[in-house]
N, CA, C and O of each residue as an XYZ file, in Angstrom:
320
protein
N       2.926      1.314     19.384
C       3.938      1.789     18.738
C       4.914      1.148     18.041
O       5.078      1.505     16.874
N       5.848     -0.029     18.645
C       6.462     -1.014     17.928
C       5.263     -2.048     17.741
O       5.274     -2.511     16.601
N       4.624     -2.353     18.234
C       3.665     -3.419     17.614
C       3.304     -2.972     16.440
O       3.153     -3.798     15.540
N       3.119     -1.797     16.220
C       2.743     -1.451     14.748
C       3.536     -1.552     13.873
O       3.234     -1.934     12.742
N       4.659     -1.239     14.226
C       5.983     -1.126     13.410
C       6.081     -2.443     12.803
O       6.248     -2.538     11.587
N       5.956     -3.871     13.847
C       6.109     -5.116     13.309
C       4.929     -5.411     12.124
O       5.036     -6.193     11.179
N       3.859     -4.614     12.437
C       2.737     -4.736     11.909
C       2.686     -4.764     10.540
O       2.005     -5.486      9.812
N       4.125     -3.194     10.033
C       4.063     -2.909      8.960
C       5.125     -3.640      8.306
O       5.065     -3.955      7.117
N       6.163     -3.932      9.117
C       7.640     -4.763      8.764
C       7.116     -5.882      8.467
O       7.938     -6.572      7.864
N       5.765     -6.582      8.656
C       4.864     -8.397      7.980
C       4.671     -7.683      6.962
O       5.119     -8.155      5.917
N       3.819     -6.057      6.858
C       3.042     -6.527      5.753
C       4.176     -5.599      4.487
O       3.545     -5.384      3.453
N       5.447     -5.137      4.441
C       5.807     -4.726      3.782
C       7.165     -6.764      3.719
O       8.311     -6.600      3.301
N       6.992     -7.367      3.894
C       7.669     -8.510      3.947
C       7.056     -9.078      2.749
O       7.502     -9.145      1.603
N       5.617     -9.593      3.384
C       5.244     -9.983      1.854
C       5.109     -9.335      1.019
O       5.226    -10.001     -0.010
N       4.879     -8.167      0.786
C       4.286     -7.171     -0.416
C       5.620     -7.035     -1.558
O       5.503     -7.066     -2.784
N       6.799     -6.891     -0.837
C       8.025     -6.559     -1.239
C       9.499     -6.827     -0.901
O      10.542     -6.278     -1.256
N       9.117     -8.254      0.214
C      10.509     -8.624      0.349
C      11.909     -8.212      0.339
O      12.841     -8.692     -0.306
N      11.893     -7.123      1.263
C      12.962     -6.414      1.518
C      13.913     -7.221      2.180
O      13.444     -8.071      2.937
N      15.302     -7.145      2.056
C      15.989     -7.920      2.903
C      16.423     -7.316      4.146
O      17.205     -7.987      4.820
N      15.998     -5.954      4.672
C      16.006     -5.827      6.076
C      15.087     -4.493      6.170
O      14.104     -4.309      5.452
N      15.479     -3.728      7.009
C      14.310     -2.561      7.275
C      15.860     -1.584      8.022
O      16.957     -1.892      8.488
N      15.156     -0.429      7.781
C      15.751      1.021      8.664
C      14.365      1.335      9.560
O      13.278      1.266      8.986
N      14.439      1.700     11.054
C      13.692      2.541     11.534
C      14.243      3.440     12.121
O      15.303      3.309     12.732
N      13.450      4.717     11.992
C      14.013      5.857     13.042
C      12.969      6.700     13.484
O      12.135      7.241     12.758
N      13.064      6.790     14.817
C      12.011      8.370     15.646
C      12.587      9.242     15.626
O      13.808      9.399     15.670
N      11.220     10.406     15.508
C      11.926     11.847     15.074
C      11.183     12.148     16.753
O      10.324     11.322     17.063
N      11.402     12.959     17.513
C      10.474     13.559     18.774
C      10.630     14.941     18.981
O      11.400     15.832     18.624
N       9.564     14.799     19.728
C       9.302     16.506     20.092
C       9.484     17.179     18.761
O       9.269     16.706     17.645
N       9.993     18.572     19.146
C       9.297     19.872     17.931
C      10.325     19.400     16.353
O      10.016     19.680     15.195
N      11.335     18.773     16.735
C      11.938     18.282     15.582
C      11.330     17.707     14.377
O      11.662     17.812     13.196
N      10.059     16.873     15.117
C       8.863     15.402     14.253
C       8.506     16.451     13.394
O       9.067     16.386     12.300
N       7.977     17.110     13.505
C       7.127     18.282     12.591
C       5.902     18.213     12.497
O       5.389     17.231     13.033
N       5.043     19.145     11.838
C       3.527     18.529     12.265
C       3.238     19.944     12.981
O       2.103     20.417     12.932
N       4.381     20.668     13.706
C       3.761     21.899     14.748
C       3.406     21.742     15.850
O       2.790     22.489     16.610
N       3.693     20.998     15.939
C       3.459     19.750     17.695
C       4.445     19.844     18.574
O       5.288     19.821     17.677
N       4.897     19.904     19.247
C       6.133     20.244     20.166
C       6.250     18.735     21.021
O       7.299     18.391     21.567
N       4.979     17.895     21.039
C       5.151     16.820     21.589
C       4.549     15.940     20.992
O       3.507     15.393     21.353
N       5.147     15.749     20.066
C       4.891     14.968     18.647
C       5.455     13.747     18.269
O       6.215     14.090     17.363
N       5.543     12.721     18.376
C       6.167     11.664     17.474
C       6.355     10.465     16.811
O       5.933      9.361     17.156
N       6.955     10.723     15.923
C       6.461      9.711     15.322
C       7.671      8.340     14.599
O       8.632      8.292     15.366
N       7.830      7.431     13.565
C       8.194      6.656     13.465
C       8.303      5.890     12.021
O       7.401      5.137     11.654
N       9.563      6.152     11.166
C       9.706      5.566     10.107
C      10.288      4.709      9.507
O      11.505      4.812      9.354
N       9.591      3.636      9.004
C       9.942      1.717      9.101
C      10.662      1.908      7.506
O       9.644      2.049      6.827
N      11.644      1.976      6.695
C      12.003      1.978      5.876
C      12.505      0.684      5.308
O      13.555      0.296      5.819
N      11.997     -0.067      4.370
C      12.379     -1.642      3.551
C      13.926     -1.376      2.827
O      14.055     -0.525      1.947
N      14.694     -1.935      3.151
C      16.190     -1.946      2.486
C      16.593     -3.094      1.777
O      16.171     -4.149      2.251
N      17.309     -3.177      0.751
C      17.630     -4.153     -0.401
C      19.094     -3.602     -0.330
O      19.587     -2.484     -0.174
N      19.629     -5.013     -0.530
C      21.272     -4.608     -1.183
C      21.435     -3.653     -2.361
O      20.908     -3.908     -3.444
N      22.150     -2.573     -2.160
C      22.943     -1.999     -2.998
C      21.780     -1.148     -4.019
O      21.721     -0.875     -5.217
N      20.565     -0.811     -2.321
C      19.904      0.032     -2.800
C      20.041      1.934     -3.092
O      19.309      2.652     -3.772
N      21.042      2.225     -2.425
C      21.804      3.619     -2.582
C      21.918      3.353     -4.122
O      22.216      2.327     -4.734
N      21.510      4.884     -4.644
C      22.158      5.625     -6.198
C      22.075      6.586     -6.286
O      21.320      6.973     -5.394
N      22.406      7.376     -6.871
C      22.991      8.936     -7.007
C      21.929      9.740     -7.092
O      21.957     10.937     -6.807
N      20.587      8.896     -7.631
C      19.302      9.741     -7.419
C      19.318     10.092     -5.648
O      19.295     11.296     -5.393
N      19.349      9.306     -4.653
C      19.472      9.154     -3.627
C      20.498      9.850     -2.811
O      20.234     10.451     -1.769
N      21.620      9.746     -3.307
C      22.980      9.979     -2.967
C      23.207     11.659     -2.898
O      23.516     12.345     -1.924
N      22.959     12.026     -4.177
C      23.440     13.751     -5.098
C      22.232     14.267     -5.666
O      22.229     15.272     -6.377
N      21.071     13.524     -5.337
C      20.022     13.954     -6.648
C      19.195     14.987     -5.742
O      18.700     15.967     -6.299
N      18.976     14.738     -3.914
C      18.323     14.924     -3.098
C      16.693     14.641     -3.831
O      15.793     15.477     -3.756
N      16.535     13.147     -4.612
C      15.283     12.950     -4.782
C      14.868     11.610     -4.831
O      15.559     10.764     -5.398
N      13.911     11.368     -4.344
C      13.456      9.420     -4.194
C      12.890      8.986     -5.388
O      12.066      9.437     -6.184
N      13.661      7.843     -5.271
C      12.780      6.941     -6.170
C      11.782      6.018     -5.646
O      11.698      5.967     -4.419
N      10.884      5.159     -6.451
C       9.821      4.359     -5.729
C       9.572      3.312     -7.284
O       9.688      3.706     -8.445
N       9.217      1.959     -6.821
C       9.500      0.837     -7.892
C       8.030      0.965     -8.233
O       7.417     -0.075     -8.474
N       7.224      2.446     -8.293
C       5.972      1.994     -8.382
C       5.724      3.262     -8.658
O       6.578      4.139     -8.788
N       3.637      3.486     -8.826
C       2.795      4.466     -8.739
C       2.845      4.264     -7.097
O       2.811      3.132     -6.614
N       2.932      5.516     -6.238
C       2.604      5.632     -5.432
C       1.123      5.213     -4.324
O       1.033      5.107     -3.101
N      -0.034      5.033     -5.612
C      -1.398      4.769     -5.320
C      -0.902      3.168     -5.340
O      -1.305      2.367     -4.497
N      -0.230      2.906     -6.118
C      -0.145      1.387     -6.210
C       0.634      0.689     -5.140
O       0.446     -0.411     -4.619
N       1.672      1.711     -4.914
C       1.742      0.853     -3.564
C       0.874      1.144     -2.004
O       0.979      0.377     -1.046
N       0.193      2.153     -2.001
C      -1.006      2.656     -1.152
C      -2.020      1.260     -1.266
O      -2.695      0.877     -0.310
N      -2.005      0.673     -2.411
C      -3.414     -0.396     -2.597
C      -2.776     -1.518     -2.203
O      -3.542     -2.124     -1.454
N      -1.334     -2.338     -2.386
C      -0.613     -3.004     -1.628
C      -0.842     -3.051     -0.825
O      -1.904     -3.593     -0.520
N       0.209     -2.376      0.342
C       0.126     -1.743      1.354
C      -1.503     -2.060      2.133
O      -1.820     -2.740      3.108
N      -1.956     -1.571      1.582
C      -3.644     -1.531      2.294
C      -3.951     -2.605      2.587
O      -4.170     -3.022      3.725
N      -4.019     -3.383      1.238
C      -4.198     -5.331      1.454
C      -3.337     -5.994      2.323
O      -3.765     -6.962      2.951
N      -2.353     -5.673      2.434
C      -1.571     -6.857      3.188
C      -2.013     -6.547      4.716
O      -2.345     -7.533      5.374
N      -2.058     -5.163      5.407
C      -2.539     -4.414      6.376
C      -3.360     -4.991      7.156
O      -3.134     -5.225      8.343
N      -4.838     -5.390      6.278
C      -5.595     -5.974      6.338
C      -6.062     -7.046      6.859
O      -7.120     -7.240      7.459
N      -4.583     -8.248      6.401
C      -4.861     -9.644      6.743
C      -3.925     -9.449      8.093
O      -3.761    -10.388      8.871
């Protein structure tokens, strides 16, 4: 799982050039998906000043592009 996280980090670095990352794991039932023995890992790119009122108080997440574009860009970077 950590090797894949490093691979994802490299793809994000090449594609979006973030200044850092937040990594978080959710174990067991709290991870969701209705599976008690489930574990998943989030790899989030971060930039200085990337928190704004939409995320902080609006309970809304904003992306820099359409999700389909993000998918295509990261899919290509992960193939390399």
